Biopython code that builds the backbone (N, CA, C, O; Angstrom):
import numpy as np
from Bio.PDB.StructureBuilder import StructureBuilder

atoms = [
    (1, "UNK", "N", (0.177, -1.095, 0.247)),
    (1, "UNK", "CA", (-0.376, -0.158, -0.136)),
    (1, "UNK", "C", (0.766, 1.055, 0.294)),
    (1, "UNK", "O", (0.185, 2.139, 0.247)),
    (2, "UNK", "N", (1.943, 1.189, 0.625)),
    (2, "UNK", "CA", (3.054, 1.964, 0.447)),
    (2, "UNK", "C", (3.329, 3.011, -1.110)),
    (2, "UNK", "O", (3.524, 4.224, -1.197)),
    (3, "UNK", "N", (3.210, 1.538, -2.608)),
    (3, "UNK", "CA", (2.997, 2.249, -3.116)),
    (3, "UNK", "C", (2.306, 3.041, -3.817)),
    (3, "UNK", "O", (2.699, 3.781, -4.719)),
    (4, "UNK", "N", (0.978, 2.859, -3.303)),
    (4, "UNK", "CA", (-0.361, 3.530, -3.478)),
    (4, "UNK", "C", (-0.494, 5.049, -2.693)),
    (4, "UNK", "O", (-1.242, 5.979, -2.994)),
    (5, "UNK", "N", (0.454, 4.966, -1.630)),
    (5, "UNK", "CA", (0.852, 5.935, -1.007)),
    (5, "UNK", "C", (1.169, 7.233, -1.584)),
    (5, "UNK", "O", (0.493, 8.259, -1.667)),
    (6, "UNK", "N", (2.514, 6.919, -2.018)),
    (6, "UNK", "CA", (3.668, 7.379, -3.048)),
    (6, "UNK", "C", (3.020, 7.580, -4.407)),
    (6, "UNK", "O", (3.714, 8.428, -4.968)),
    (7, "UNK", "N", (1.978, 7.195, -5.249)),
    (7, "UNK", "CA", (1.314, 7.697, -6.115)),
    (7, "UNK", "C", (0.288, 8.986, -5.759)),
    (7, "UNK", "O", (0.265, 10.102, -6.279)),
    (8, "UNK", "N", (-0.687, 8.342, -4.510)),
    (8, "UNK", "CA", (-1.678, 9.507, -4.232)),
    (8, "UNK", "C", (-0.603, 10.694, -3.866)),
    (8, "UNK", "O", (-1.120, 11.603, -4.516)),
    (9, "UNK", "N", (0.561, 11.288, -3.248)),
    (9, "UNK", "CA", (1.419, 11.671, -2.907)),
    (9, "UNK", "C", (1.961, 12.911, -4.432)),
    (9, "UNK", "O", (1.947, 14.135, -4.562)),
    (10, "UNK", "N", (2.262, 12.071, -5.077)),
    (10, "UNK", "CA", (2.975, 12.218, -6.698)),
    (10, "UNK", "C", (1.349, 12.949, -7.483)),
    (10, "UNK", "O", (1.267, 14.009, -8.103)),
    (11, "UNK", "N", (0.440, 12.149, -7.235)),
    (11, "UNK", "CA", (-1.035, 13.075, -8.168)),
    (11, "UNK", "C", (-1.396, 13.782, -7.448)),
    (11, "UNK", "O", (-2.556, 13.950, -7.825)),
    (12, "UNK", "N", (-1.190, 14.654, -6.226)),
    (12, "UNK", "CA", (-1.801, 15.686, -5.429)),
    (12, "UNK", "C", (-0.589, 16.669, -5.782)),
    (12, "UNK", "O", (-0.683, 17.877, -5.997)),
    (13, "UNK", "N", (0.758, 15.762, -5.797)),
    (13, "UNK", "CA", (1.773, 17.764, -6.027)),
    (13, "UNK", "C", (1.515, 18.042, -8.084)),
    (13, "UNK", "O", (1.495, 19.179, -8.556)),
    (14, "UNK", "N", (1.395, 17.100, -8.731)),
    (14, "UNK", "CA", (1.174, 16.668, -10.146)),
    (14, "UNK", "C", (-0.394, 18.148, -10.461)),
    (14, "UNK", "O", (-0.518, 19.122, -11.204)),
    (15, "UNK", "N", (-1.021, 17.655, -9.678)),
    (15, "UNK", "CA", (-2.713, 18.053, -9.247)),
    (15, "UNK", "C", (-2.332, 20.057, -9.279)),
    (15, "UNK", "O", (-2.750, 20.984, -9.974)),
    (16, "UNK", "N", (-1.203, 19.929, -7.960)),
    (16, "UNK", "CA", (-0.956, 21.279, -7.904)),
    (16, "UNK", "C", (-0.278, 22.218, -8.804)),
    (16, "UNK", "O", (-0.455, 23.436, -8.782)),
    (17, "UNK", "N", (0.807, 21.344, -9.903)),
    (17, "UNK", "CA", (0.698, 22.224, -10.695)),
    (17, "UNK", "C", (0.631, 22.518, -11.857)),
    (17, "UNK", "O", (1.236, 23.451, -12.385)),
    (18, "UNK", "N", (-0.239, 21.623, -12.478)),
    (18, "UNK", "CA", (-1.084, 21.822, -13.638)),
    (18, "UNK", "C", (-2.087, 22.788, -13.468)),
    (18, "UNK", "O", (-2.549, 23.434, -14.409)),
    (19, "UNK", "N", (-2.499, 22.930, -12.097)),
    (19, "UNK", "CA", (-3.432, 23.862, -11.561)),
    (19, "UNK", "C", (-2.908, 25.075, -11.871)),
    (19, "UNK", "O", (-3.635, 25.921, -12.391)),
    (20, "UNK", "N", (-1.444, 25.366, -11.573)),
    (20, "UNK", "CA", (-0.762, 26.377, -11.232)),
    (20, "UNK", "C", (-0.502, 27.057, -12.816)),
    (20, "UNK", "O", (-0.334, 28.243, -13.098)),
    (21, "UNK", "N", (-0.530, 25.929, -13.678)),
    (21, "UNK", "CA", (0.057, 26.479, -14.778)),
    (21, "UNK", "C", (-1.200, 26.485, -15.523)),
    (21, "UNK", "O", (-1.339, 27.339, -16.398)),
    (22, "UNK", "N", (-2.175, 25.605, -15.282)),
    (22, "UNK", "CA", (-3.453, 26.585, -15.903)),
    (22, "UNK", "C", (-3.874, 28.006, -16.157)),
    (22, "UNK", "O", (-3.840, 28.655, -17.202)),
    (23, "UNK", "N", (-4.475, 28.494, -14.359)),
    (23, "UNK", "CA", (-4.662, 29.566, -13.599)),
    (23, "UNK", "C", (-3.414, 30.726, -14.436)),
    (23, "UNK", "O", (-3.854, 31.674, -15.087)),
    (24, "UNK", "N", (-1.965, 30.508, -14.317)),
    (24, "UNK", "CA", (-1.244, 31.133, -14.703)),
    (24, "UNK", "C", (-0.827, 31.484, -16.546)),
    (24, "UNK", "O", (-0.392, 32.462, -17.155)),
    (25, "UNK", "N", (-1.275, 30.003, -16.939)),
    (25, "UNK", "CA", (-0.374, 30.260, -17.895)),
    (25, "UNK", "C", (0.742, 29.278, -18.403)),
    (25, "UNK", "O", (1.498, 28.702, -17.621)),
    (26, "UNK", "N", (0.787, 29.144, -19.595)),
    (26, "UNK", "CA", (2.351, 28.055, -20.003)),
    (26, "UNK", "C", (3.049, 28.657, -20.233)),
    (26, "UNK", "O", (4.155, 28.189, -19.962)),
    (27, "UNK", "N", (3.082, 30.246, -20.943)),
    (27, "UNK", "CA", (4.124, 30.677, -21.059)),
    (27, "UNK", "C", (4.963, 31.849, -19.813)),
    (27, "UNK", "O", (5.861, 32.690, -19.815)),
    (28, "UNK", "N", (4.199, 31.367, -19.059)),
    (28, "UNK", "CA", (4.483, 32.464, -17.536)),
    (28, "UNK", "C", (5.073, 31.017, -16.706)),
    (28, "UNK", "O", (4.752, 30.869, -15.527)),
    (29, "UNK", "N", (5.550, 30.449, -17.083)),
    (29, "UNK", "CA", (5.958, 29.025, -16.165)),
    (29, "UNK", "C", (7.762, 29.453, -16.646)),
    (29, "UNK", "O", (8.267, 29.754, -17.727)),
    (30, "UNK", "N", (8.336, 29.288, -15.233)),
    (30, "UNK", "CA", (9.721, 29.110, -15.045)),
    (30, "UNK", "C", (10.363, 28.070, -14.727)),
    (30, "UNK", "O", (9.780, 26.996, -14.574)),
    (31, "UNK", "N", (11.916, 28.234, -14.545)),
    (31, "UNK", "CA", (12.787, 26.938, -14.192)),
    (31, "UNK", "C", (11.706, 26.191, -13.185)),
    (31, "UNK", "O", (11.211, 25.123, -13.546)),
    (32, "UNK", "N", (11.443, 26.632, -12.235)),
    (32, "UNK", "CA", (11.113, 26.084, -10.618)),
    (32, "UNK", "C", (10.270, 24.976, -11.274)),
    (32, "UNK", "O", (10.574, 23.787, -11.176)),
    (33, "UNK", "N", (8.721, 25.619, -12.246)),
    (33, "UNK", "CA", (7.770, 24.259, -12.721)),
    (33, "UNK", "C", (8.471, 23.660, -13.562)),
    (33, "UNK", "O", (8.131, 22.478, -13.616)),
    (34, "UNK", "N", (9.606, 24.002, -14.511)),
    (34, "UNK", "CA", (9.684, 22.998, -15.123)),
    (34, "UNK", "C", (10.241, 22.243, -14.291)),
    (34, "UNK", "O", (9.670, 21.202, -13.965)),
    (35, "UNK", "N", (11.691, 22.641, -13.661)),
    (35, "UNK", "CA", (11.650, 21.074, -12.660)),
    (35, "UNK", "C", (10.670, 20.454, -11.918)),
    (35, "UNK", "O", (10.917, 19.286, -11.620)),
    (36, "UNK", "N", (9.667, 20.896, -11.553)),
    (36, "UNK", "CA", (8.931, 20.250, -10.853)),
    (36, "UNK", "C", (8.284, 18.679, -11.939)),
    (36, "UNK", "O", (8.457, 17.466, -11.819)),
    (37, "UNK", "N", (7.657, 19.385, -12.758)),
    (37, "UNK", "CA", (7.298, 18.986, -14.049)),
    (37, "UNK", "C", (8.141, 17.519, -14.513)),
    (37, "UNK", "O", (7.664, 16.423, -14.809)),
    (38, "UNK", "N", (9.800, 18.040, -14.439)),
    (38, "UNK", "CA", (10.402, 17.028, -14.903)),
    (38, "UNK", "C", (10.296, 15.900, -13.817)),
    (38, "UNK", "O", (9.982, 14.711, -13.873)),
    (39, "UNK", "N", (10.776, 16.953, -12.556)),
    (39, "UNK", "CA", (10.612, 15.256, -11.387)),
    (39, "UNK", "C", (9.363, 14.406, -11.329)),
    (39, "UNK", "O", (9.315, 13.190, -11.138)),
    (40, "UNK", "N", (8.453, 15.166, -11.506)),
    (40, "UNK", "CA", (7.608, 13.981, -11.134)),
    (40, "UNK", "C", (7.080, 13.532, -12.745)),
    (40, "UNK", "O", (6.527, 12.445, -12.580)),
    (41, "UNK", "N", (7.024, 13.839, -13.984)),
    (41, "UNK", "CA", (7.722, 12.949, -14.913)),
    (41, "UNK", "C", (8.466, 11.944, -14.753)),
    (41, "UNK", "O", (8.334, 10.896, -15.386)),
    (42, "UNK", "N", (9.326, 12.158, -13.889)),
    (42, "UNK", "CA", (10.497, 10.657, -13.815)),
    (42, "UNK", "C", (9.960, 9.828, -12.769)),
    (42, "UNK", "O", (10.035, 8.603, -12.678)),
    (43, "UNK", "N", (9.289, 10.823, -11.824)),
    (43, "UNK", "CA", (8.539, 9.811, -10.502)),
    (43, "UNK", "C", (7.115, 8.830, -11.358)),
    (43, "UNK", "O", (6.560, 7.872, -10.821)),
    (44, "UNK", "N", (6.840, 9.254, -12.454)),
    (44, "UNK", "CA", (5.729, 8.164, -13.309)),
    (44, "UNK", "C", (6.106, 7.272, -13.895)),
    (44, "UNK", "O", (5.589, 6.157, -13.953)),
    (45, "UNK", "N", (7.417, 7.789, -14.601)),
    (45, "UNK", "CA", (8.062, 6.540, -15.343)),
    (45, "UNK", "C", (8.204, 5.747, -14.584)),
    (45, "UNK", "O", (7.769, 4.645, -14.918)),
    (46, "UNK", "N", (8.919, 5.863, -13.074)),
    (46, "UNK", "CA", (9.534, 5.111, -12.762)),
    (46, "UNK", "C", (8.019, 4.162, -12.111)),
    (46, "UNK", "O", (8.094, 2.934, -12.088)),
    (47, "UNK", "N", (7.102, 4.661, -11.763)),
    (47, "UNK", "CA", (6.310, 3.879, -10.999)),
    (47, "UNK", "C", (5.420, 3.191, -12.229)),
    (47, "UNK", "O", (4.267, 2.885, -11.924)),
    (48, "UNK", "N", (5.834, 2.937, -13.523)),
    (48, "UNK", "CA", (5.160, 2.374, -14.291)),
    (48, "UNK", "C", (4.143, 3.164, -15.173)),
    (48, "UNK", "O", (3.654, 2.560, -16.128)),
    (49, "UNK", "N", (3.871, 4.135, -15.000)),
    (49, "UNK", "CA", (2.853, 5.330, -15.011)),
    (49, "UNK", "C", (3.613, 5.908, -17.194)),
    (49, "UNK", "O", (3.769, 7.063, -17.591)),
    (50, "UNK", "N", (3.773, 5.112, -17.696)),
    (50, "UNK", "CA", (4.252, 5.732, -19.213)),
    (50, "UNK", "C", (3.942, 6.535, -19.716)),
    (50, "UNK", "O", (4.562, 7.459, -20.242)),
    (51, "UNK", "N", (2.688, 6.259, -19.617)),
    (51, "UNK", "CA", (1.604, 7.285, -20.724)),
    (51, "UNK", "C", (1.588, 8.497, -20.271)),
    (51, "UNK", "O", (1.548, 9.435, -21.067)),
    (52, "UNK", "N", (1.617, 8.709, -18.885)),
    (52, "UNK", "CA", (1.476, 10.376, -18.408)),
    (52, "UNK", "C", (2.698, 10.609, -18.167)),
    (52, "UNK", "O", (2.828, 11.792, -17.851)),
    (53, "UNK", "N", (3.847, 9.945, -18.160)),
    (53, "UNK", "CA", (4.992, 10.492, -18.326)),
    (53, "UNK", "C", (5.440, 11.044, -19.462)),
    (53, "UNK", "O", (6.392, 11.825, -19.475)),
    (54, "UNK", "N", (4.686, 10.627, -20.673)),
    (54, "UNK", "CA", (4.931, 10.794, -22.016)),
    (54, "UNK", "C", (4.388, 12.207, -21.808)),
    (54, "UNK", "O", (5.121, 13.188, -21.936)),
    (55, "UNK", "N", (3.077, 12.302, -21.481)),
    (55, "UNK", "CA", (2.728, 13.308, -22.141)),
    (55, "UNK", "C", (2.873, 14.281, -21.437)),
    (55, "UNK", "O", (2.349, 15.326, -21.823)),
    (56, "UNK", "N", (3.662, 14.274, -20.112)),
    (56, "UNK", "CA", (4.524, 15.539, -19.139)),
    (56, "UNK", "C", (5.689, 15.603, -19.613)),
    (56, "UNK", "O", (6.452, 16.513, -19.286)),
    (57, "UNK", "N", (6.067, 14.543, -20.561)),
    (57, "UNK", "CA", (7.380, 15.242, -20.993)),
    (57, "UNK", "C", (7.165, 15.819, -22.307)),
    (57, "UNK", "O", (7.968, 16.664, -22.702)),
    (58, "UNK", "N", (6.194, 15.477, -23.028)),
    (58, "UNK", "CA", (5.945, 16.401, -24.442)),
    (58, "UNK", "C", (5.513, 17.574, -23.673)),
    (58, "UNK", "O", (6.252, 18.429, -24.161)),
    (59, "UNK", "N", (4.794, 18.185, -22.778)),
    (59, "UNK", "CA", (5.066, 19.263, -22.090)),
    (59, "UNK", "C", (5.870, 19.858, -21.882)),
    (59, "UNK", "O", (6.235, 20.809, -22.573)),
    (60, "UNK", "N", (6.325, 19.510, -20.976)),
    (60, "UNK", "CA", (7.777, 20.001, -20.191)),
    (60, "UNK", "C", (8.911, 20.266, -22.013)),
    (60, "UNK", "O", (9.974, 20.835, -21.767)),
    (61, "UNK", "N", (8.822, 20.105, -22.721)),
    (61, "UNK", "CA", (9.743, 20.010, -24.103)),
    (61, "UNK", "C", (8.918, 21.405, -24.984)),
    (61, "UNK", "O", (9.446, 22.151, -25.809)),
    (62, "UNK", "N", (7.843, 21.425, -24.611)),
    (62, "UNK", "CA", (6.958, 22.445, -26.102)),
    (62, "UNK", "C", (7.006, 23.841, -24.693)),
    (62, "UNK", "O", (7.121, 24.975, -25.158)),
    (63, "UNK", "N", (6.936, 23.763, -23.358)),
    (63, "UNK", "CA", (7.320, 25.054, -22.914)),
    (63, "UNK", "C", (8.289, 25.636, -23.152)),
    (63, "UNK", "O", (8.319, 26.636, -23.870)),
    (64, "UNK", "N", (9.725, 24.880, -22.335)),
    (64, "UNK", "CA", (11.016, 24.721, -22.439)),
    (64, "UNK", "C", (11.030, 25.508, -23.910)),
    (64, "UNK", "O", (11.336, 26.691, -23.764)),
    (65, "UNK", "N", (10.735, 25.073, -25.485)),
    (65, "UNK", "CA", (10.723, 25.776, -26.564)),
    (65, "UNK", "C", (9.960, 26.551, -26.888)),
    (65, "UNK", "O", (9.942, 26.779, -28.098)),
    (66, "UNK", "N", (9.191, 27.155, -26.199)),
    (66, "UNK", "CA", (8.226, 28.093, -26.180)),
    (66, "UNK", "C", (6.974, 27.972, -27.237)),
    (66, "UNK", "O", (6.098, 28.763, -27.586)),
    (67, "UNK", "N", (7.204, 26.994, -27.490)),
    (67, "UNK", "CA", (6.092, 26.667, -28.663)),
    (67, "UNK", "C", (4.497, 26.510, -28.831)),
    (67, "UNK", "O", (4.120, 25.450, -28.334)),
    (68, "UNK", "N", (3.863, 26.977, -29.177)),
    (68, "UNK", "CA", (2.621, 27.693, -29.088)),
    (68, "UNK", "C", (1.304, 25.818, -28.952)),
    (68, "UNK", "O", (0.083, 25.681, -29.018)),
    (69, "UNK", "N", (2.489, 24.791, -28.748)),
    (69, "UNK", "CA", (1.519, 23.276, -28.854)),
    (69, "UNK", "C", (2.020, 23.293, -27.081)),
    (69, "UNK", "O", (1.744, 22.310, -26.393)),
    (70, "UNK", "N", (2.563, 24.172, -26.633)),
    (70, "UNK", "CA", (2.347, 23.763, -25.161)),
    (70, "UNK", "C", (0.918, 24.167, -24.439)),
    (70, "UNK", "O", (0.610, 23.603, -23.390)),
    (71, "UNK", "N", (0.283, 24.897, -24.874)),
    (71, "UNK", "CA", (-0.708, 24.956, -23.928)),
    (71, "UNK", "C", (-2.127, 23.639, -24.550)),
    (71, "UNK", "O", (-3.183, 23.567, -23.921)),
    (72, "UNK", "N", (-1.901, 22.856, -25.643)),
    (72, "UNK", "CA", (-2.886, 21.905, -26.184)),
    (72, "UNK", "C", (-2.181, 20.645, -25.481)),
    (72, "UNK", "O", (-2.828, 19.671, -25.098)),
    (73, "UNK", "N", (-0.500, 20.786, -25.321)),
    (73, "UNK", "CA", (-0.234, 19.581, -24.334)),
    (73, "UNK", "C", (-0.308, 19.603, -22.885)),
    (73, "UNK", "O", (-0.295, 18.556, -22.238)),
    (74, "UNK", "N", (-0.383, 20.704, -22.367)),
    (74, "UNK", "CA", (-1.207, 21.289, -20.963)),
    (74, "UNK", "C", (-2.479, 20.251, -21.021)),
    (74, "UNK", "O", (-2.298, 19.129, -20.548)),
    (75, "UNK", "N", (-3.148, 20.424, -21.315)),
    (75, "UNK", "CA", (-4.563, 20.028, -21.656)),
    (75, "UNK", "C", (-4.920, 18.780, -21.708)),
    (75, "UNK", "O", (-5.874, 18.250, -21.139)),
    (76, "UNK", "N", (-3.600, 17.991, -22.882)),
    (76, "UNK", "CA", (-3.619, 16.749, -22.743)),
    (76, "UNK", "C", (-2.751, 15.732, -21.719)),
    (76, "UNK", "O", (-2.627, 14.524, -21.921)),
    (77, "UNK", "N", (-2.312, 16.291, -20.850)),
    (77, "UNK", "CA", (-1.293, 16.228, -19.971)),
    (77, "UNK", "C", (-2.541, 16.272, -18.630)),
    (77, "UNK", "O", (-2.690, 15.305, -17.883)),
    (78, "UNK", "N", (-3.337, 17.512, -18.505)),
    (78, "UNK", "CA", (-4.317, 17.116, -17.720)),
    (78, "UNK", "C", (-5.476, 16.085, -17.631)),
    (78, "UNK", "O", (-6.078, 15.566, -16.690)),
    (79, "UNK", "N", (-5.554, 15.991, -19.061)),
    (79, "UNK", "CA", (-6.975, 14.850, -19.378)),
    (79, "UNK", "C", (-6.224, 13.420, -19.196)),
    (79, "UNK", "O", (-7.022, 12.499, -19.025)),
    (80, "UNK", "N", (-4.882, 13.053, -19.197)),
    (80, "UNK", "CA", (-4.173, 11.709, -18.898)),
    (80, "UNK", "C", (-4.026, 11.469, -16.979)),
    (80, "UNK", "O", (-4.262, 10.666, -16.076)),
    (81, "UNK", "N", (-3.400, 12.978, -17.295)),
    (81, "UNK", "CA", (-3.384, 13.091, -15.100)),
    (81, "UNK", "C", (-5.366, 12.429, -14.452)),
    (81, "UNK", "O", (-5.742, 11.787, -13.472)),
    (82, "UNK", "N", (-5.886, 12.878, -15.314)),
    (82, "UNK", "CA", (-7.068, 13.044, -14.594)),
    (82, "UNK", "C", (-7.670, 11.622, -14.677)),
    (82, "UNK", "O", (-8.481, 11.144, -13.884)),
    (83, "UNK", "N", (-7.186, 11.079, -15.671)),
    (83, "UNK", "CA", (-7.767, 9.553, -16.443)),
    (83, "UNK", "C", (-7.114, 8.566, -15.148)),
    (83, "UNK", "O", (-7.678, 7.847, -14.323)),
    (84, "UNK", "N", (-5.783, 8.867, -15.367)),
    (84, "UNK", "CA", (-4.994, 8.017, -14.654)),
    (84, "UNK", "C", (-5.128, 8.252, -12.742)),
    (84, "UNK", "O", (-4.676, 7.374, -12.008)),
    (85, "UNK", "N", (-5.701, 9.345, -12.237)),
    (85, "UNK", "CA", (-6.263, 9.448, -10.725)),
    (85, "UNK", "C", (-7.203, 8.588, -10.683)),
    (85, "UNK", "O", (-7.202, 7.746, -9.786)),
    (86, "UNK", "N", (-8.449, 8.629, -11.886)),
    (86, "UNK", "CA", (-9.382, 7.993, -11.672)),
    (86, "UNK", "C", (-9.267, 6.468, -11.597)),
    (86, "UNK", "O", (-9.904, 5.864, -10.734)),
    (87, "UNK", "N", (-8.343, 5.707, -12.622)),
    (87, "UNK", "CA", (-8.370, 4.194, -12.366)),
    (87, "UNK", "C", (-7.363, 4.178, -11.261)),
    (87, "UNK", "O", (-7.282, 2.992, -10.941)),
    (88, "UNK", "N", (-6.450, 4.971, -10.414)),
    (88, "UNK", "CA", (-6.073, 4.164, -9.443)),
    (88, "UNK", "C", (-6.886, 4.317, -8.170)),
    (88, "UNK", "O", (-6.843, 3.762, -7.071)),
    (89, "UNK", "N", (-7.691, 5.325, -8.742)),
    (89, "UNK", "CA", (-8.874, 5.220, -7.088)),
    (89, "UNK", "C", (-9.421, 3.711, -7.528)),
    (89, "UNK", "O", (-9.167, 2.695, -6.881)),
    (90, "UNK", "N", (-10.305, 3.751, -8.879)),
    (90, "UNK", "CA", (-11.229, 2.671, -9.025)),
    (90, "UNK", "C", (-10.130, 1.432, -8.379)),
    (90, "UNK", "O", (-10.378, 1.001, -7.253)),
    (91, "UNK", "N", (-8.828, 0.853, -9.203)),
    (91, "UNK", "CA", (-8.293, -0.163, -8.552)),
    (91, "UNK", "C", (-8.095, -0.022, -6.737)),
    (91, "UNK", "O", (-8.327, -1.002, -6.030)),
    (92, "UNK", "N", (-7.805, 0.835, -6.353)),
    (92, "UNK", "CA", (-7.878, 1.260, -4.740)),
    (92, "UNK", "C", (-9.464, 0.331, -4.216)),
    (92, "UNK", "O", (-9.396, -0.784, -3.698)),
    (93, "UNK", "N", (-10.304, 0.786, -4.381)),
    (93, "UNK", "CA", (-11.524, 0.703, -4.376)),
    (93, "UNK", "C", (-11.692, -0.945, -4.490)),
    (93, "UNK", "O", (-12.362, -1.440, -3.584)),
    (94, "UNK", "N", (-11.253, -1.706, -5.328)),
    (94, "UNK", "CA", (-11.861, -2.222, -5.944)),
    (94, "UNK", "C", (-10.904, -3.650, -4.579)),
    (94, "UNK", "O", (-11.258, -4.609, -3.893)),
    (95, "UNK", "N", (-9.888, -3.050, -4.823)),
    (95, "UNK", "CA", (-8.933, -3.853, -3.307)),
    (95, "UNK", "C", (-9.539, -3.862, -2.348)),
    (95, "UNK", "O", (-9.433, -4.932, -1.749)),
    (96, "UNK", "N", (-10.500, -2.757, -1.627)),
    (96, "UNK", "CA", (-11.034, -2.550, -0.417)),
    (96, "UNK", "C", (-11.915, -3.371, -0.019)),
    (96, "UNK", "O", (-12.101, -3.801, 1.119)),
    (97, "UNK", "N", (-12.667, -3.670, -1.333)),
    (97, "UNK", "CA", (-14.493, -4.146, -1.463)),
    (97, "UNK", "C", (-13.729, -5.922, -1.902)),
    (97, "UNK", "O", (-14.421, -6.873, -1.538)),
    (98, "UNK", "N", (-12.737, -6.165, -2.446)),
    (98, "UNK", "CA", (-12.737, -7.668, -2.471)),
    (98, "UNK", "C", (-11.299, -8.310, -2.144)),
    (98, "UNK", "O", (-10.312, -8.591, -2.823)),
    (99, "UNK", "N", (-11.681, -8.419, -0.633)),
    (99, "UNK", "CA", (-10.549, -8.929, -0.090)),
    (99, "UNK", "C", (-10.197, -9.844, -0.870)),
    (99, "UNK", "O", (-10.920, -10.431, -1.675)),
    (100, "UNK", "N", (-8.631, -10.075, -0.594)),
    (100, "UNK", "CA", (-8.005, -11.231, -0.980)),
    (100, "UNK", "C", (-8.625, -12.578, -0.491)),
    (100, "UNK", "O", (-8.780, -12.755, 0.717)),
    (101, "UNK", "N", (-9.041, -13.683, -1.541)),
    (101, "UNK", "CA", (-9.209, -14.936, -1.206)),
    (101, "UNK", "C", (-8.087, -15.574, -1.007)),
    (101, "UNK", "O", (-6.992, -15.665, -1.562)),
    (102, "UNK", "N", (-8.959, -16.271, 0.517)),
    (102, "UNK", "CA", (-7.287, -17.306, 0.883)),
    (102, "UNK", "C", (-7.108, -18.492, 0.571)),
    (102, "UNK", "O", (-8.025, -19.275, 0.819)),
    (103, "UNK", "N", (-6.416, -18.774, 0.213)),
    (103, "UNK", "CA", (-6.086, -20.462, -0.185)),
    (103, "UNK", "C", (-6.471, -21.473, 0.479)),
    (103, "UNK", "O", (-6.792, -21.434, 1.666)),
    (104, "UNK", "N", (-6.471, -22.460, -0.230)),
    (104, "UNK", "CA", (-7.259, -23.657, 0.607)),
    (104, "UNK", "C", (-5.920, -24.201, 1.478)),
    (104, "UNK", "O", (-4.776, -24.449, 1.097)),
    (105, "UNK", "N", (-6.496, -24.275, 2.697)),
    (105, "UNK", "CA", (-5.177, -24.801, 3.565)),
    (105, "UNK", "C", (-4.194, -23.833, 4.078)),
    (105, "UNK", "O", (-3.143, -24.061, 4.677)),
    (106, "UNK", "N", (-4.704, -22.752, 3.750)),
    (106, "UNK", "CA", (-4.179, -21.242, 4.827)),
    (106, "UNK", "C", (-4.540, -21.538, 6.202)),
    (106, "UNK", "O", (-3.751, -21.772, 7.118)),
    (107, "UNK", "N", (-5.896, -21.502, 6.266)),
    (107, "UNK", "CA", (-6.460, -21.244, 7.324)),
    (107, "UNK", "C", (-6.689, -22.668, 8.493)),
    (107, "UNK", "O", (-6.662, -22.756, 9.720)),
    (108, "UNK", "N", (-6.900, -23.578, 7.450)),
    (108, "UNK", "CA", (-6.714, -24.833, 7.847)),
    (108, "UNK", "C", (-6.010, -25.774, 8.416)),
    (108, "UNK", "O", (-4.973, -26.047, 7.811)),
    (109, "UNK", "N", (-6.282, -26.550, 9.672)),
    (109, "UNK", "CA", (-4.925, -27.517, 9.745)),
    (109, "UNK", "C", (-5.055, -28.388, 8.737)),
    (109, "UNK", "O", (-5.950, -28.428, 7.892)),
    (110, "UNK", "N", (-4.017, -29.161, 8.879)),
    (110, "UNK", "CA", (-3.766, -29.864, 8.016)),
    (110, "UNK", "C", (-4.453, -31.482, 8.443)),
    (110, "UNK", "O", (-4.008, -31.833, 9.536)),
    (111, "UNK", "N", (-5.035, -32.106, 8.072)),
    (111, "UNK", "CA", (-5.956, -33.298, 8.509)),
    (111, "UNK", "C", (-4.896, -34.404, 9.180)),
    (111, "UNK", "O", (-3.826, -34.502, 8.579)),
    (112, "UNK", "N", (-5.073, -35.227, 10.333)),
    (112, "UNK", "CA", (-3.968, -35.962, 10.713)),
    (112, "UNK", "C", (-4.642, -37.212, 9.742)),
    (112, "UNK", "O", (-5.802, -37.485, 9.434)),
    (113, "UNK", "N", (-3.339, -37.816, 9.429)),
    (113, "UNK", "CA", (-3.869, -39.132, 8.814)),
    (113, "UNK", "C", (-2.799, -40.487, 9.664)),
    (113, "UNK", "O", (-2.183, -40.457, 10.729)),
    (114, "UNK", "N", (-2.944, -41.469, 8.723)),
    (114, "UNK", "CA", (-2.563, -42.331, 9.354)),
    (114, "UNK", "C", (-0.951, -42.504, 8.720)),
    (114, "UNK", "O", (-1.123, -42.449, 7.502)),
    (115, "UNK", "N", (0.174, -42.642, 8.919)),
    (115, "UNK", "CA", (1.533, -42.256, 8.671)),
    (115, "UNK", "C", (2.189, -43.510, 8.868)),
    (115, "UNK", "O", (3.411, -43.593, 8.740)),
]
sb = StructureBuilder()
sb.init_structure("model")
sb.init_model(0)
sb.init_chain("A")
sb.init_seg("    ")
for serial, (resi, resn, name, xyz) in enumerate(atoms, 1):
    if name == "N":
        sb.init_residue(resn, " ", resi, " ")
    sb.init_atom(name, np.array(xyz, "f"), 0.0, 1.0, " ", f" {name:<3s}", serial, name[0])
structure = sb.get_structure()
């Protein structure tokens, strides 16, 4: 469950960073914003969320280059991030509602037989 908690923390930080970029605009993004997004990209890549990491990488590249595609890249990254957040939430809920099934023999004592 620690892995899920780390992902939730990273998603919270990404949510704050994305909200900030949406409000201020991508042209106002500075080195600190780029560093945050790059660190989050690497964190999600390490966690196996490659699609989200790819969208963040595209956003970082567009912002650094000052391209007009930065705003659409931001919206794509926000959409991907929100979808990932929902999927993670559903996965956690499924795990909470469906407890692990005990394997036969785990809780049962072995029958005594003739040896």
